[in-house]
N, C-alpha and C positions, 0 to 999 in steps of 0.2 A: 408553358403548360404546367411546370412544377409550381410556380408561384400562384397561378390561377387556382390550382387544386388546393394549395395551402389556404387561400382565402375562402374557398368553398367549405373546407373543413372547419375553419374558424366560425363561419356563419352557422354551420350545422351545430357546432358546440354551443353557440349562443342560444339557438332554438331549443336545444336539449335542456339547457338550464331553465328556460322559461317553462318548458313542459314538465320537467321533473321537480323543479325547486318550489313550485307553488307560490312564487313571489316575483317581484320585479327583478329583471336581469340588469346587472350593473355594467357600465362601460368597462372593458377590460383594463383600462388604465386608471380607472377611478380608485382612489385610495391605494394605488400601487398593487391592486389585486389582479390575478389572472383567472380567466374563466376555466371551468373544468366540467366534465360530464359526470363526475362522481366515480366511485369505485366500479360500479357495475358496467359502465361503458368505456372504461379506460382501456386503451390498447397500447401495449408495450412492445418495443423492439429491442433486441439484445444482440450486440456484436461482440463476439468472443475471440480472443487470440488463439485459444486452444479448444479442448473439449473436456469431458469429465475424466479423462485419463491423465490429465495434467493438473497437479495440485492447486495451482493458483486459480485456474479457471473453475475447477471443481468448487473451490471455496466461494467464488462469486455465484455460481449456479445455486448452491445450497443456501447462500445468504439471501438471494432474491426470492427463492421459493419460500423461505421462512417468513420474509416480509410480506409476501403475497398472502400467505396463510393467515397472518395476523390481521391483515387489512381487508380480507374477504375478496381477493382478486383470484379469479378462476384460471386454471392452466391454459384454457383456450384463448385467454386474453393476451397471451405472450407469444411472440414469434422469436425463436432462437436461431442465430446464425453462428455456426461453429467454424473454427480454424480460419479466421479472417486475418490476413496479414496486415502489417503496418505499411500499407501502400494504397494505391488508388482503388483497390478492390474495397477498401473500407468505405470510401466515399460512395462508390456505386451501391454498396450494400445499404448504406444509410439512406440513399435516395430511394432504393427499392422499398425499404420499410416505410419511409415517409409517404410514398405513392400508395402503399397498401393501407394507409390510414392510421398508422401509429401516431399517437400524440405525445409520446415521450420515448426517446431512444437512448439506450445506454451502450457504452463500449467499455472494455476492461483493460486496455493496455495503453501505456503512455504514448506509444508511437501512433495510435489511432487518432490522437487529438487533433492534429492539423486538418485531417480529412473530415472529422466530425464538425469542426468549426466552419469549414467550407460549406458543408451541407446545411448548417444552421443559418448561414447567410442566405441560402436559397429558400429556406422554409422558416420564416421568422415566427410563425405561430405554433411551431413544434419545439418541444424542449429537447435539447441534446446534452447528454451527460457523459462525457469521457472520464471514466474513473482513472485516478492517479494523474489527472491533468493539472496544468498550472496556468492556464490561459484565461479562464472564465472572467476573472476580475480585471483583465487588461485588454481584452479583445473588442470591447465596446458593444457586445451583443447581449441583450437581456435574456435570450433563450439558451445560453450556454451555462452549464453547471458543472463544477468539479467536486468529486468526493474523494476523500482519502482519510483513513483512520490514523490515529497517533501511534503508528507502528513502532516508532522509536521507543515508546514506553515498554511494549512487550519485548522488544529487542534487548532493552536494558535488563529486564527481569530474566530473560533467557541467559544473559551474560552473567547474572548473579548465580544461576544454576551451574553454568560452566565454571565460574570462579570457585564455587564450593568444591566441585570435583577436582579442579586443578590443585587447590590447596590440599585436599585429601591425598592426592597422588604425591605431592611434594612432602607432606608429613610422613608418608609411608616410605619415602626414599625411592619411589619408582620413577620420579621425574626430578631433575635438578634444574633444568632450563624451562621456565614458564612460557613456552612458545606456543601460540595458537595460530590457526589459519582461518581464512574466510574465502569461500567461493562466491565471487560477485559477478553479476551479469554485465553491467555497464557502469562507467564512472559518472553516473547521474547523482544529483543531490539526494534522490530517493534512496539510492544504495549507500552513498557515503554517510548519510544521516543514520541509517540502520546499522551499518557495521561499526560506526563510532559509538553509538549507544551500547551495542553489544560489548565492545571493548571496555567502555567505561564501567559497565556492570561487572566484568571480570576483574578490572583493576580495583574495584571497591573491596574485593576479597583478596586479590593478589596484586599488590601495588607495583610489583616489578614485572608484571606480565608484558609481553610484546607480541605483536600480531603482524602476519603477512596476509595481504589481500591479493588474490589473483583473479583477474577478469577473464570471462569466457567470451565476451562480446555476443552473447545470445541469452535470451531469457530461458529457453528450454532446449537442452541438448543432453540427453542421458549420458552418452559416452564422454562428451567433453567435460561435463561436470564430474564424472567419475575420475577421469584422468587428471583433472585439476586437483581434486582432493588427494589423489595419490602423489602428485607433484608437491603439494604442500606438506604431506606427511614425510616425503623424502627430505624436505628442508628441516625436519625436526618438529613439526607442529603436532601436538598431541591431542588437541581438540579442534574440530573443524566446524565452523558455522557456515551459513549460506544465505545468499539472496539470489537464488536461482530456483527454477520451478520444478525440477525433477527429483527423483529419488536417487539419482546417480551418486551424489556425494555420500549420503548415509550408507548406501550399499557398499561403497568402496571402503568406508571406515569399518563397517561390520566385518568385511572380509579380512581387513588388516588385523583387527582385534582377534579374530579366530586363528590367525597365523602367529599370534603371540606378541604382536606389536601393541604398545600402549597407545590407544586411539579411541576417541569418543566423538560423538556427533551432536550438534544442535541444528535442527532442521527449520523449515519455514513452511507456512501455509497449512500443512496437514501433519497429523501424528505420524512419526516415522518408525514407530515401534514394530510395525508389521514387516518392514524391510530391514530394520536394524534393532532387533529385540534386545541385544546386549550392549550395543554401542550408543544407541539413541538416549540422550538425557531428557530432552524436551524439544518442542518446536515453538517459535514465535508465531502467533496466529492473529488473524483479523476476523472480527465478527461483522462481516459485510452486511448482514441483515439489518443492523442498527442504522447504517447510512442509507441503505435502500428504503427503509421504512420512513426515515426523516424526509427524504425527497418526495416519495410517493404520497405520504400523508399531506404534505403541503399542496401537492397538485390536486389531490382528491378534495381537499377542503377549500380549494380556490384561492389559496394564499399566494402571494408573490414569492416565487422560488428565490433562494439566495444564490449567490455565485459560488460559494464554498460551504461544504458541510464536512465536519470532522467529528470524531469521537474517540476518546481514549478510555482508560480504566474507569474514569468517573461516570461513563455512560455504558460501560460494558462493551465498548467498541473494539477492544483488543484483549488478548488473553495468551496464556501459554498452554500447551497440550499437557496431557498426563505425564507426570514425572516417571522416567524409566527406573527399573530396579537398580541400575548402576549408579544412580545419583548418590552423592555423599550424604551421610547422616546429618540431619538437621536442615536439609535443603528446603523442605516444605515449610518449616517454621520461618526460615529466613525470607522465603518468597512472600509469605503472608505479611511479614513485617515491612518489606519494601513496597508492596502494592498498597498497603495502608498509608505509607508515607507519601506515595505518589498521589493518592486520592485526596489526602488532607492538605497537600501543598507544601509539606515540610521537606520534600525531596524533589529537586528539579534535575532531570536527566542531564541537561547540558549546563550544569553548574560550572561557572568559569574558574572556580578554584580547583577543579578536578582535572584540568587539562591545560597544556600549553601548545603554542604554535611557534615553531622555531625558537623554542626556549622561553617564550614570553607569554604571560597571561593576557588574554584578550579582554579588554574592558569595553570595547566597542567593535562593531562589525557592520559596515554599511552594505546591505545586500541589495542588488539590483533586481527588481521584480519584473524587468522586461523579459520577454520570451523570444526564443529563436524560431526560425523557419524550420521546415521539415528536415532539411539536410544540414542544419546548424551552421550555415554560412553567413547569416545576417540576422539582425534583430527584426522580428516580424511585428511584435506589439510592444510599444514603449511603456514601461511601468515606472513606478517611483523607486527611488533609492532610499531605503529606510534602515536606520540603526536598529538591529534586531536584538542587541544585548542591552539589558537594563536590569536593575534589581539583583544583579549577581548571576544572571543566567541568560542563555540564548533562548528567545521565545519562539520555539519551533511550533509550526502549524497554528499560529495565532493571526498572522497577517494574510494567510491563505491556507487552505487545507493541505496542499502538497508541501513536502519538506523543502526547507531552504538551507539547511546545514550542509555546506559544501567545503568546510575547512578541513585541511589535512593536519591532524594533530600529531604531536610527537608520540613515538612508540608504535606507529603503524607504517609499514612499508608496502607499496603497491607494485604489482607485476601484471603483465599480460600473460595469458596462458602460454604464449610462445617463449617467454623468458626462462 
């Protein structure tokens, strides 16, 4: 029934093109193009790990809405599905959206990916786009798309902000040990890439800085993130970054600062000044509207969708939030300088001269682009092994949109929340 309906939908789309396009309808495979109904008849399904009370999902919601506005897509053309876990419910929801006539379906969490790919197998004429995924270019399905911004760039810039503050604290004699902390969700390349970029930004300003990373094993848990931030501060960390989706860590840091502790926060996804007006320095942010617009524009124009879409500072795909009042003097000017260097290519975040692994400079790194099954027990899709280091830096987000930097560099220590 599902596959029959998908074929019916495809036939309807072809008819709509003839009726609306005023010209000859092309074969969907001719010139590598895919048929589309145009913006007016596009129907979008969206599967979300949370809702607008959670920063990461809120950023996706606002990003898609901004893209819709730019492309002339009406609110009633989108069906939103909130608080869908990384489990079989994701597949069921994707099927429901496909059966309801959606011709493109997005999801916004890495753990949704395997279920979205399963649905894509059943509906070959519907586009499935699991955001933050890494499977599109190896799963063998033309209708699977991954989107992920160059978050490592804004992480690096937010690290510059943190480094400027850390240097100020040391210059004032308030801090003698340049110890920073990071609340991470999972030890995925996505998180490792981000916290490493953040750390390298700090070290650009304070070369002796060192960092502890503590994992929560959840994307969103207000209490656990708060407690993890407290645990890091108890280890002596004076600035807390995060790759976790709640306001738990910044709130804990704000409370510690109010009690007289030297403590500052760098957030993620949203501006944290509302919950940490004194402790928040900035947040690394993604402008998801850029990527949603890229994909939807190709669909609307009938172009063949790519497997991977990414965007960094060069396309306004990433940014940092407003600088807090607690930022060090000269931070804004330094941030502008660094962003300009990233844009013109004179600065590469993962410059191999800036870090070592086990005391050695990495002049090559063969990354296996195979992906694992849902429970990470076996390879699901075999990919190529590619040396991702050349020209003096690791080429993040160039061979696929999702991060591949999973090296553990010197200066960073990892813990679980239970440690």
